[in-house]
Biopython code that builds the backbone (N, CA, C, O; Angstrom):
import numpy as np
from Bio.PDB.StructureBuilder import StructureBuilder

atoms = [
    (1, "MET", "N", (97.635, 89.124, 115.670)),
    (1, "MET", "CA", (96.567, 88.973, 116.637)),
    (1, "MET", "C", (97.161, 89.058, 118.036)),
    (1, "MET", "O", (98.097, 88.324, 118.354)),
    (2, "SER", "N", (96.633, 89.939, 118.875)),
    (2, "SER", "CA", (97.148, 90.064, 120.231)),
    (2, "SER", "C", (96.313, 89.215, 121.186)),
    (2, "SER", "O", (95.132, 88.958, 120.952)),
    (3, "THR", "N", (96.951, 88.795, 122.248)),
    (3, "THR", "CA", (96.299, 87.966, 123.251)),
    (3, "THR", "C", (96.015, 88.806, 124.487)),
    (3, "THR", "O", (96.872, 89.566, 124.940)),
    (4, "ILE", "N", (94.823, 88.670, 125.025)),
    (4, "ILE", "CA", (94.447, 89.375, 126.239)),
    (4, "ILE", "C", (94.431, 88.364, 127.381)),
    (4, "ILE", "O", (93.761, 87.334, 127.297)),
    (5, "ARG", "N", (95.161, 88.659, 128.435)),
    (5, "ARG", "CA", (95.180, 87.773, 129.602)),
    (5, "ARG", "C", (93.858, 87.917, 130.347)),
    (5, "ARG", "O", (93.319, 89.017, 130.464)),
    (6, "ILE", "N", (93.340, 86.797, 130.849)),
    (6, "ILE", "CA", (92.062, 86.817, 131.559)),
    (6, "ILE", "C", (92.150, 87.688, 132.801)),
    (6, "ILE", "O", (91.171, 88.343, 133.158)),
    (7, "ASP", "N", (93.306, 87.712, 133.473)),
    (7, "ASP", "CA", (93.466, 88.557, 134.663)),
    (7, "ASP", "C", (93.317, 90.037, 134.305)),
    (7, "ASP", "O", (92.687, 90.798, 135.040)),
    (8, "ASP", "N", (93.896, 90.434, 133.183)),
    (8, "ASP", "CA", (93.792, 91.824, 132.746)),
    (8, "ASP", "C", (92.355, 92.179, 132.383)),
    (8, "ASP", "O", (91.871, 93.268, 132.691)),
    (9, "LEU", "N", (91.697, 91.254, 131.733)),
    (9, "LEU", "CA", (90.303, 91.462, 131.344)),
    (9, "LEU", "C", (89.420, 91.599, 132.590)),
    (9, "LEU", "O", (88.556, 92.473, 132.653)),
    (10, "ALA", "N", (89.644, 90.733, 133.571)),
    (10, "ALA", "CA", (88.860, 90.790, 134.805)),
    (10, "ALA", "C", (89.068, 92.122, 135.526)),
    (10, "ALA", "O", (88.111, 92.710, 136.029)),
    (11, "LYS", "N", (90.302, 92.595, 135.580)),
    (11, "LYS", "CA", (90.583, 93.889, 136.222)),
    (11, "LYS", "C", (89.821, 95.014, 135.523)),
    (11, "LYS", "O", (89.291, 95.915, 136.173)),
    (12, "GLU", "N", (89.776, 94.950, 134.217)),
    (12, "GLU", "CA", (89.064, 95.971, 133.442)),
    (12, "GLU", "C", (87.564, 95.911, 133.728)),
    (12, "GLU", "O", (86.927, 96.945, 133.926)),
    (13, "TRP", "N", (87.000, 94.701, 133.749)),
    (13, "TRP", "CA", (85.570, 94.538, 134.023)),
    (13, "TRP", "C", (85.211, 95.026, 135.414)),
    (13, "TRP", "O", (84.143, 95.604, 135.614)),
    (14, "MET", "N", (86.098, 94.798, 136.380)),
    (14, "MET", "CA", (85.816, 95.176, 137.766)),
    (14, "MET", "C", (85.697, 96.689, 137.946)),
    (14, "MET", "O", (85.165, 97.152, 138.955)),
    (15, "LYS", "N", (86.180, 97.449, 136.992)),
    (15, "LYS", "CA", (86.056, 98.907, 137.059)),
    (15, "LYS", "C", (84.624, 99.365, 136.795)),
    (15, "LYS", "O", (84.253, 100.481, 137.159)),
    (16, "ASP", "N", (83.829, 98.520, 136.174)),
    (16, "ASP", "CA", (82.436, 98.829, 135.867)),
    (16, "ASP", "C", (81.580, 98.541, 137.107)),
    (16, "ASP", "O", (81.480, 97.386, 137.521)),
    (17, "PRO", "N", (80.962, 99.562, 137.707)),
    (17, "PRO", "CA", (80.181, 99.360, 138.940)),
    (17, "PRO", "C", (79.062, 98.326, 138.800)),
    (17, "PRO", "O", (78.812, 97.563, 139.733)),
    (18, "ALA", "N", (78.401, 98.293, 137.672)),
    (18, "ALA", "CA", (77.314, 97.324, 137.469)),
    (18, "ALA", "C", (77.865, 95.903, 137.448)),
    (18, "ALA", "O", (77.291, 94.997, 138.051)),
    (19, "PHE", "N", (78.979, 95.717, 136.753)),
    (19, "PHE", "CA", (79.604, 94.393, 136.708)),
    (19, "PHE", "C", (80.043, 93.993, 138.115)),
    (19, "PHE", "O", (79.820, 92.860, 138.544)),
    (20, "ARG", "N", (80.665, 94.926, 138.826)),
    (20, "ARG", "CA", (81.169, 94.651, 140.173)),
    (20, "ARG", "C", (80.044, 94.244, 141.112)),
    (20, "ARG", "O", (80.217, 93.320, 141.906)),
    (21, "ARG", "N", (78.883, 94.916, 141.042)),
    (21, "ARG", "CA", (77.733, 94.572, 141.880)),
    (21, "ARG", "C", (77.275, 93.138, 141.607)),
    (21, "ARG", "O", (77.043, 92.364, 142.536)),
    (22, "GLU", "N", (77.150, 92.796, 140.331)),
    (22, "GLU", "CA", (76.707, 91.445, 139.964)),
    (22, "GLU", "C", (77.737, 90.403, 140.384)),
    (22, "GLU", "O", (77.374, 89.332, 140.869)),
    (23, "TYR", "N", (79.008, 90.709, 140.202)),
    (23, "TYR", "CA", (80.081, 89.802, 140.598)),
    (23, "TYR", "C", (80.034, 89.563, 142.107)),
    (23, "TYR", "O", (80.114, 88.421, 142.559)),
    (24, "ASP", "N", (79.905, 90.634, 142.879)),
    (24, "ASP", "CA", (79.860, 90.514, 144.331)),
    (24, "ASP", "C", (78.648, 89.708, 144.786)),
    (24, "ASP", "O", (78.727, 88.966, 145.766)),
    (25, "ALA", "N", (77.530, 89.848, 144.082)),
    (25, "ALA", "CA", (76.323, 89.096, 144.426)),
    (25, "ALA", "C", (76.532, 87.591, 144.252)),
    (25, "ALA", "O", (75.871, 86.791, 144.914)),
    (26, "LEU", "N", (77.435, 87.215, 143.377)),
    (26, "LEU", "CA", (77.697, 85.794, 143.105)),
    (26, "LEU", "C", (78.945, 85.281, 143.833)),
    (26, "LEU", "O", (79.385, 84.157, 143.590)),
    (27, "GLU", "N", (79.501, 86.081, 144.705)),
    (27, "GLU", "CA", (80.766, 85.747, 145.360)),
    (27, "GLU", "C", (80.752, 84.374, 146.034)),
    (27, "GLU", "O", (81.706, 83.608, 145.893)),
    (28, "GLU", "N", (79.687, 84.057, 146.760)),
    (28, "GLU", "CA", (79.630, 82.784, 147.462)),
    (28, "GLU", "C", (79.614, 81.607, 146.490)),
    (28, "GLU", "O", (80.251, 80.583, 146.739)),
    (29, "GLU", "N", (78.885, 81.754, 145.382)),
    (29, "GLU", "CA", (78.858, 80.682, 144.386)),
    (29, "GLU", "C", (80.238, 80.496, 143.766)),
    (29, "GLU", "O", (80.689, 79.369, 143.564)),
    (30, "PHE", "N", (80.904, 81.611, 143.465)),
    (30, "PHE", "CA", (82.253, 81.520, 142.906)),
    (30, "PHE", "C", (83.209, 80.877, 143.900)),
    (30, "PHE", "O", (84.071, 80.088, 143.514)),
    (31, "ALA", "N", (83.059, 81.211, 145.173)),
    (31, "ALA", "CA", (83.945, 80.661, 146.202)),
    (31, "ALA", "C", (83.787, 79.147, 146.290)),
    (31, "ALA", "O", (84.776, 78.423, 146.406)),
    (32, "LEU", "N", (82.550, 78.670, 146.234)),
    (32, "LEU", "CA", (82.323, 77.227, 146.288)),
    (32, "LEU", "C", (82.899, 76.546, 145.057)),
    (32, "LEU", "O", (83.564, 75.516, 145.174)),
    (33, "ALA", "N", (82.653, 77.105, 143.880)),
    (33, "ALA", "CA", (83.187, 76.521, 142.647)),
    (33, "ALA", "C", (84.709, 76.474, 142.705)),
    (33, "ALA", "O", (85.311, 75.476, 142.307)),
    (34, "LYS", "N", (85.335, 77.532, 143.191)),
    (34, "LYS", "CA", (86.792, 77.575, 143.295)),
    (34, "LYS", "C", (87.290, 76.521, 144.286)),
    (34, "LYS", "O", (88.296, 75.856, 144.035)),
    (35, "ALA", "N", (86.594, 76.370, 145.401)),
    (35, "ALA", "CA", (86.997, 75.373, 146.388)),
    (35, "ALA", "C", (86.927, 73.962, 145.803)),
    (35, "ALA", "O", (87.804, 73.136, 146.059)),
    (36, "LEU", "N", (85.888, 73.690, 145.022)),
    (36, "LEU", "CA", (85.756, 72.380, 144.387)),
    (36, "LEU", "C", (86.890, 72.146, 143.385)),
    (36, "LEU", "O", (87.515, 71.086, 143.375)),
    (37, "LEU", "N", (87.139, 73.139, 142.554)),
    (37, "LEU", "CA", (88.205, 73.011, 141.554)),
    (37, "LEU", "C", (89.570, 72.861, 142.218)),
    (37, "LEU", "O", (90.399, 72.074, 141.761)),
    (38, "ASP", "N", (89.806, 73.606, 143.286)),
    (38, "ASP", "CA", (91.080, 73.508, 144.001)),
    (38, "ASP", "C", (91.275, 72.121, 144.603)),
    (38, "ASP", "O", (92.372, 71.566, 144.558)),
    (39, "ALA", "N", (90.196, 71.561, 145.172)),
    (39, "ALA", "CA", (90.277, 70.219, 145.767)),
    (39, "ALA", "C", (90.606, 69.177, 144.703)),
    (39, "ALA", "O", (91.447, 68.305, 144.918)),
    (40, "ARG", "N", (89.941, 69.274, 143.562)),
    (40, "ARG", "CA", (90.206, 68.310, 142.480)),
    (40, "ARG", "C", (91.614, 68.473, 141.937)),
    (40, "ARG", "O", (92.286, 67.490, 141.628)),
    (41, "ASP", "N", (92.059, 69.723, 141.823)),
    (41, "ASP", "CA", (93.411, 69.999, 141.341)),
    (41, "ASP", "C", (94.454, 69.430, 142.300)),
    (41, "ASP", "O", (95.418, 68.800, 141.864)),
    (42, "ARG", "N", (94.266, 69.649, 143.608)),
    (42, "ARG", "CA", (95.211, 69.107, 144.598)),
    (42, "ARG", "C", (95.257, 67.586, 144.526)),
    (42, "ARG", "O", (96.309, 66.978, 144.722)),
    (43, "ALA", "N", (94.107, 66.976, 144.243)),
    (43, "ALA", "CA", (94.036, 65.515, 144.154)),
    (43, "ALA", "C", (94.617, 64.990, 142.843)),
    (43, "ALA", "O", (94.884, 63.795, 142.713)),
    (44, "GLY", "N", (94.812, 65.882, 141.873)),
    (44, "GLY", "CA", (95.347, 65.469, 140.580)),
    (44, "GLY", "C", (94.384, 64.593, 139.786)),
    (44, "GLY", "O", (94.803, 63.679, 139.076)),
    (45, "LEU", "N", (93.102, 64.879, 139.913)),
    (45, "LEU", "CA", (92.078, 64.060, 139.266)),
    (45, "LEU", "C", (91.358, 64.830, 138.163)),
    (45, "LEU", "O", (91.287, 66.059, 138.181)),
    (46, "THR", "N", (90.832, 64.084, 137.215)),
    (46, "THR", "CA", (89.976, 64.667, 136.182)),
    (46, "THR", "C", (88.530, 64.625, 136.677)),
    (46, "THR", "O", (88.220, 63.961, 137.666)),
    (47, "GLN", "N", (87.664, 65.336, 135.984)),
    (47, "GLN", "CA", (86.238, 65.274, 136.323)),
    (47, "GLN", "C", (85.719, 63.848, 136.199)),
    (47, "GLN", "O", (84.918, 63.402, 137.021)),
    (48, "SER", "N", (86.166, 63.143, 135.189)),
    (48, "SER", "CA", (85.713, 61.763, 134.990)),
    (48, "SER", "C", (86.137, 60.858, 136.145)),
    (48, "SER", "O", (85.372, 59.998, 136.582)),
    (49, "GLN", "N", (87.356, 61.056, 136.632)),
    (49, "GLN", "CA", (87.830, 60.245, 137.757)),
    (49, "GLN", "C", (87.038, 60.543, 139.027)),
    (49, "GLN", "O", (86.688, 59.629, 139.774)),
    (50, "VAL", "N", (86.759, 61.814, 139.268)),
    (50, "VAL", "CA", (85.944, 62.190, 140.434)),
    (50, "VAL", "C", (84.551, 61.592, 140.277)),
    (50, "VAL", "O", (83.997, 61.052, 141.235)),
    (51, "ALA", "N", (83.986, 61.682, 139.088)),
    (51, "ALA", "CA", (82.651, 61.141, 138.832)),
    (51, "ALA", "C", (82.603, 59.640, 139.131)),
    (51, "ALA", "O", (81.663, 59.170, 139.772)),
    (52, "ARG", "N", (83.588, 58.899, 138.683)),
    (52, "ARG", "CA", (83.614, 57.455, 138.948)),
    (52, "ARG", "C", (83.646, 57.192, 140.452)),
    (52, "ARG", "O", (82.939, 56.316, 140.952)),
    (53, "ARG", "N", (84.461, 57.948, 141.159)),
    (53, "ARG", "CA", (84.569, 57.761, 142.608)),
    (53, "ARG", "C", (83.269, 58.137, 143.325)),
    (53, "ARG", "O", (82.941, 57.570, 144.368)),
    (54, "MET", "N", (82.539, 59.091, 142.762)),
    (54, "MET", "CA", (81.258, 59.513, 143.351)),
    (54, "MET", "C", (80.092, 58.662, 142.858)),
    (54, "MET", "O", (78.967, 58.792, 143.341)),
    (55, "LYS", "N", (80.371, 57.795, 141.895)),
    (55, "LYS", "CA", (79.326, 56.979, 141.256)),
    (55, "LYS", "C", (78.269, 57.870, 140.587)),
    (55, "LYS", "O", (77.064, 57.707, 140.780)),
    (56, "THR", "N", (78.778, 58.813, 139.797)),
    (56, "THR", "CA", (77.918, 59.715, 139.042)),
    (56, "THR", "C", (78.554, 59.931, 137.678)),
    (56, "THR", "O", (79.457, 59.187, 137.294)),
    (57, "THR", "N", (78.106, 60.921, 136.952)),
    (57, "THR", "CA", (78.631, 61.180, 135.614)),
    (57, "THR", "C", (79.577, 62.380, 135.612)),
    (57, "THR", "O", (79.542, 63.220, 136.511)),
    (58, "GLN", "N", (80.410, 62.440, 134.596)),
    (58, "GLN", "CA", (81.324, 63.567, 134.425)),
    (58, "GLN", "C", (80.516, 64.847, 134.248)),
    (58, "GLN", "O", (80.920, 65.907, 134.727)),
    (59, "THR", "N", (79.387, 64.757, 133.568)),
    (59, "THR", "CA", (78.529, 65.917, 133.354)),
    (59, "THR", "C", (78.017, 66.469, 134.676)),
    (59, "THR", "O", (77.952, 67.685, 134.858)),
    (60, "ALA", "N", (77.654, 65.585, 135.597)),
    (60, "ALA", "CA", (77.174, 66.018, 136.911)),
    (60, "ALA", "C", (78.284, 66.736, 137.677)),
    (60, "ALA", "O", (78.026, 67.736, 138.348)),
    (61, "VAL", "N", (79.510, 66.234, 137.582)),
    (61, "VAL", "CA", (80.646, 66.881, 138.244)),
    (61, "VAL", "C", (80.903, 68.246, 137.612)),
    (61, "VAL", "O", (81.181, 69.214, 138.319)),
    (62, "ALA", "N", (80.813, 68.329, 136.294)),
    (62, "ALA", "CA", (81.012, 69.603, 135.598)),
    (62, "ALA", "C", (79.971, 70.629, 136.048)),
    (62, "ALA", "O", (80.304, 71.790, 136.283)),
    (63, "ARG", "N", (78.723, 70.206, 136.166)),
    (63, "ARG", "CA", (77.665, 71.114, 136.633)),
    (63, "ARG", "C", (77.936, 71.569, 138.063)),
    (63, "ARG", "O", (77.754, 72.740, 138.397)),
    (64, "LEU", "N", (78.371, 70.638, 138.901)),
    (64, "LEU", "CA", (78.691, 70.949, 140.287)),
    (64, "LEU", "C", (79.814, 71.982, 140.366)),
    (64, "LEU", "O", (79.724, 72.947, 141.126)),
    (65, "GLU", "N", (80.864, 71.780, 139.586)),
    (65, "GLU", "CA", (82.003, 72.692, 139.575)),
    (65, "GLU", "C", (81.689, 74.013, 138.872)),
    (65, "GLU", "O", (82.389, 75.006, 139.069)),
    (66, "GLY", "N", (80.653, 74.022, 138.067)),
    (66, "GLY", "CA", (80.283, 75.232, 137.343)),
    (66, "GLY", "C", (79.660, 76.298, 138.223)),
    (66, "GLY", "O", (79.551, 77.455, 137.815)),
    (67, "GLY", "N", (79.252, 75.922, 139.424)),
    (67, "GLY", "CA", (78.718, 76.881, 140.369)),
    (67, "GLY", "C", (77.314, 77.360, 140.090)),
    (67, "GLY", "O", (76.887, 78.368, 140.652)),
    (68, "ARG", "N", (76.586, 76.668, 139.239)),
    (68, "ARG", "CA", (75.237, 77.119, 138.896)),
    (68, "ARG", "C", (74.156, 76.424, 139.695)),
    (68, "ARG", "O", (72.968, 76.641, 139.455)),
    (69, "GLN", "N", (74.551, 75.596, 140.635)),
    (69, "GLN", "CA", (73.560, 74.906, 141.443)),
    (69, "GLN", "C", (73.981, 74.968, 142.901)),
    (69, "GLN", "O", (75.143, 75.233, 143.209)),
    (70, "ASN", "N", (73.049, 74.727, 143.779)),
    (70, "ASN", "CA", (73.330, 74.690, 145.198)),
    (70, "ASN", "C", (73.336, 73.227, 145.638)),
    (70, "ASN", "O", (72.282, 72.659, 145.924)),
    (71, "PRO", "N", (74.516, 72.621, 145.690)),
    (71, "PRO", "CA", (74.582, 71.206, 146.035)),
    (71, "PRO", "C", (74.243, 70.961, 147.504)),
    (71, "PRO", "O", (74.420, 71.830, 148.357)),
    (72, "SER", "N", (73.760, 69.777, 147.767)),
    (72, "SER", "CA", (73.464, 69.396, 149.154)),
    (72, "SER", "C", (74.778, 69.138, 149.891)),
    (72, "SER", "O", (75.821, 68.933, 149.271)),
    (73, "THR", "N", (74.711, 69.152, 151.203)),
    (73, "THR", "CA", (75.912, 68.837, 151.982)),
    (73, "THR", "C", (76.333, 67.388, 151.729)),
    (73, "THR", "O", (77.521, 67.068, 151.782)),
    (74, "ARG", "N", (75.380, 66.530, 151.461)),
    (74, "ARG", "CA", (75.702, 65.126, 151.141)),
    (74, "ARG", "C", (76.535, 65.055, 149.861)),
    (74, "ARG", "O", (77.519, 64.319, 149.801)),
    (75, "THR", "N", (76.146, 65.814, 148.844)),
    (75, "THR", "CA", (76.891, 65.835, 147.586)),
    (75, "THR", "C", (78.285, 66.410, 147.799)),
    (75, "THR", "O", (79.263, 65.888, 147.264)),
    (76, "LEU", "N", (78.378, 67.478, 148.575)),
    (76, "LEU", "CA", (79.691, 68.072, 148.856)),
    (76, "LEU", "C", (80.578, 67.094, 149.623)),
    (76, "LEU", "O", (81.781, 67.018, 149.374)),
    (77, "ALA", "N", (79.987, 66.347, 150.552)),
    (77, "ALA", "CA", (80.758, 65.354, 151.307)),
    (77, "ALA", "C", (81.257, 64.236, 150.392)),
    (77, "ALA", "O", (82.386, 63.768, 150.540)),
    (78, "ARG", "N", (80.422, 63.810, 149.455)),
    (78, "ARG", "CA", (80.837, 62.777, 148.493)),
    (78, "ARG", "C", (81.969, 63.289, 147.609)),
    (78, "ARG", "O", (82.911, 62.553, 147.315)),
    (79, "TYR", "N", (81.880, 64.553, 147.184)),
    (79, "TYR", "CA", (82.928, 65.163, 146.363)),
    (79, "TYR", "C", (84.224, 65.243, 147.165)),
    (79, "TYR", "O", (85.298, 64.915, 146.661)),
    (80, "ALA", "N", (84.112, 65.681, 148.416)),
    (80, "ALA", "CA", (85.293, 65.778, 149.281)),
    (80, "ALA", "C", (85.962, 64.414, 149.420)),
    (80, "ALA", "O", (87.177, 64.298, 149.264)),
    (81, "GLN", "N", (85.181, 63.396, 149.709)),
    (81, "GLN", "CA", (85.730, 62.054, 149.863)),
    (81, "GLN", "C", (86.373, 61.578, 148.561)),
    (81, "GLN", "O", (87.445, 60.973, 148.585)),
    (82, "ALA", "N", (85.732, 61.843, 147.439)),
    (82, "ALA", "CA", (86.250, 61.416, 146.135)),
    (82, "ALA", "C", (87.591, 62.074, 145.810)),
    (82, "ALA", "O", (88.405, 61.510, 145.078)),
    (83, "THR", "N", (87.815, 63.263, 146.355)),
    (83, "THR", "CA", (89.068, 63.984, 146.082)),
    (83, "THR", "C", (90.064, 63.867, 147.229)),
    (83, "THR", "O", (91.108, 64.519, 147.225)),
    (84, "GLY", "N", (89.735, 63.029, 148.212)),
    (84, "GLY", "CA", (90.653, 62.826, 149.330)),
    (84, "GLY", "C", (90.672, 63.971, 150.318)),
    (84, "GLY", "O", (91.704, 64.261, 150.924)),
    (85, "HIS", "N", (89.543, 64.617, 150.481)),
    (85, "HIS", "CA", (89.432, 65.736, 151.399)),
    (85, "HIS", "C", (88.341, 65.471, 152.437)),
    (85, "HIS", "O", (87.585, 64.505, 152.346)),
    (86, "ARG", "N", (88.290, 66.350, 153.409)),
    (86, "ARG", "CA", (87.251, 66.322, 154.435)),
    (86, "ARG", "C", (86.444, 67.596, 154.277)),
    (86, "ARG", "O", (87.017, 68.681, 154.175)),
    (87, "LEU", "N", (85.125, 67.483, 154.255)),
    (87, "LEU", "CA", (84.258, 68.648, 154.124)),
    (87, "LEU", "C", (84.212, 69.388, 155.451)),
    (87, "LEU", "O", (83.952, 68.795, 156.498)),
    (88, "VAL", "N", (84.468, 70.690, 155.396)),
    (88, "VAL", "CA", (84.389, 71.555, 156.569)),
    (88, "VAL", "C", (83.466, 72.710, 156.219)),
    (88, "VAL", "O", (83.691, 73.422, 155.239)),
    (89, "ILE", "N", (82.433, 72.892, 157.017)),
    (89, "ILE", "CA", (81.478, 73.981, 156.783)),
    (89, "ILE", "C", (81.566, 74.924, 157.969)),
    (89, "ILE", "O", (81.605, 74.481, 159.117)),
    (90, "GLY", "N", (81.597, 76.212, 157.701)),
    (90, "GLY", "CA", (81.704, 77.166, 158.791)),
    (90, "GLY", "C", (80.916, 78.425, 158.505)),
    (90, "GLY", "O", (80.388, 78.627, 157.411)),
    (91, "PHE", "N", (80.855, 79.258, 159.515)),
    (91, "PHE", "CA", (80.194, 80.553, 159.409)),
    (91, "PHE", "C", (81.178, 81.616, 159.839)),
    (91, "PHE", "O", (81.968, 81.416, 160.762)),
    (92, "GLU", "N", (81.124, 82.743, 159.167)),
    (92, "GLU", "CA", (81.932, 83.872, 159.604)),
    (92, "GLU", "C", (81.065, 85.115, 159.551)),
    (92, "GLU", "O", (80.187, 85.233, 158.697)),
    (93, "PRO", "N", (81.312, 86.041, 160.466)),
    (93, "PRO", "CA", (80.509, 87.259, 160.480)),
    (93, "PRO", "C", (80.639, 88.010, 159.155)),
    (93, "PRO", "O", (81.718, 88.050, 158.563)),
    (94, "ILE", "N", (79.558, 88.595, 158.701)),
    (94, "ILE", "CA", (79.568, 89.336, 157.441)),
    (94, "ILE", "C", (80.556, 90.484, 157.509)),
    (94, "ILE", "O", (81.293, 90.711, 156.549)),
    (95, "ASN", "N", (80.593, 91.210, 158.609)),
    (95, "ASN", "CA", (81.512, 92.335, 158.732)),
    (95, "ASN", "C", (82.964, 91.898, 158.606)),
    (95, "ASN", "O", (83.773, 92.613, 158.015)),
    (96, "LYS", "N", (83.304, 90.737, 159.152)),
    (96, "LYS", "CA", (84.673, 90.235, 159.056)),
    (96, "LYS", "C", (85.045, 89.972, 157.598)),
    (96, "LYS", "O", (86.155, 90.286, 157.169)),
    (97, "ALA", "N", (84.116, 89.399, 156.845)),
    (97, "ALA", "CA", (84.375, 89.110, 155.433)),
    (97, "ALA", "C", (84.583, 90.401, 154.658)),
    (97, "ALA", "O", (85.456, 90.468, 153.792)),
    (98, "LYS", "N", (83.798, 91.422, 154.954)),
    (98, "LYS", "CA", (83.934, 92.702, 154.258)),
    (98, "LYS", "C", (85.260, 93.367, 154.600)),
    (98, "LYS", "O", (85.903, 93.951, 153.728)),
    (99, "ARG", "N", (85.674, 93.285, 155.860)),
    (99, "ARG", "CA", (86.958, 93.876, 156.270)),
    (99, "ARG", "C", (88.106, 93.164, 155.579)),
    (99, "ARG", "O", (89.061, 93.807, 155.144)),
    (100, "ALA", "N", (88.027, 91.847, 155.474)),
    (100, "ALA", "CA", (89.093, 91.079, 154.837)),
    (100, "ALA", "C", (89.221, 91.451, 153.364)),
    (100, "ALA", "O", (90.329, 91.471, 152.829)),
    (101, "LYS", "N", (88.103, 91.746, 152.701)),
    (101, "LYS", "CA", (88.122, 92.127, 151.289)),
    (101, "LYS", "C", (88.848, 93.454, 151.093)),
    (101, "LYS", "O", (89.557, 93.655, 150.106)),
    (102, "ARG", "N", (88.654, 94.363, 152.063)),
    (102, "ARG", "CA", (89.258, 95.680, 151.948)),
    (102, "ARG", "C", (90.752, 95.656, 152.241)),
    (102, "ARG", "O", (91.491, 96.509, 151.749)),
    (103, "ALA", "N", (91.200, 94.701, 153.029)),
    (103, "ALA", "CA", (92.612, 94.634, 153.443)),
    (103, "ALA", "C", (93.532, 94.262, 152.316)),
    (103, "ALA", "O", (94.744, 94.168, 152.513)),
]
sb = StructureBuilder()
sb.init_structure("model")
sb.init_model(0)
sb.init_chain("A")
sb.init_seg("    ")
for serial, (resi, resn, name, xyz) in enumerate(atoms, 1):
    if name == "N":
        sb.init_residue(resn, " ", resi, " ")
    sb.init_atom(name, np.array(xyz, "f"), 0.0, 1.0, " ", f" {name:<3s}", serial, name[0])
structure = sb.get_structure()
């Protein structure tokens, strides 16, 4: 049985224009989910530990990190505090983001 690396699989999927369009449409959701996971990873915490600090459930943290919902800024601030971070929200021009992707 051979093993396929997820990075290799993703590269293959990205060659499909339809997949790429859908992926790009979800870019912001993926970015938020990645930022949440990175913060928890840097803090060295489990979902359950973050949940306890936020006074919520592990399931709620899993849903938040899953990127399928649009959390409030209050929820993001609570998550940031629970992981020892500070929430920073910003705006960047769309053209700048597109140029950075091409670079």
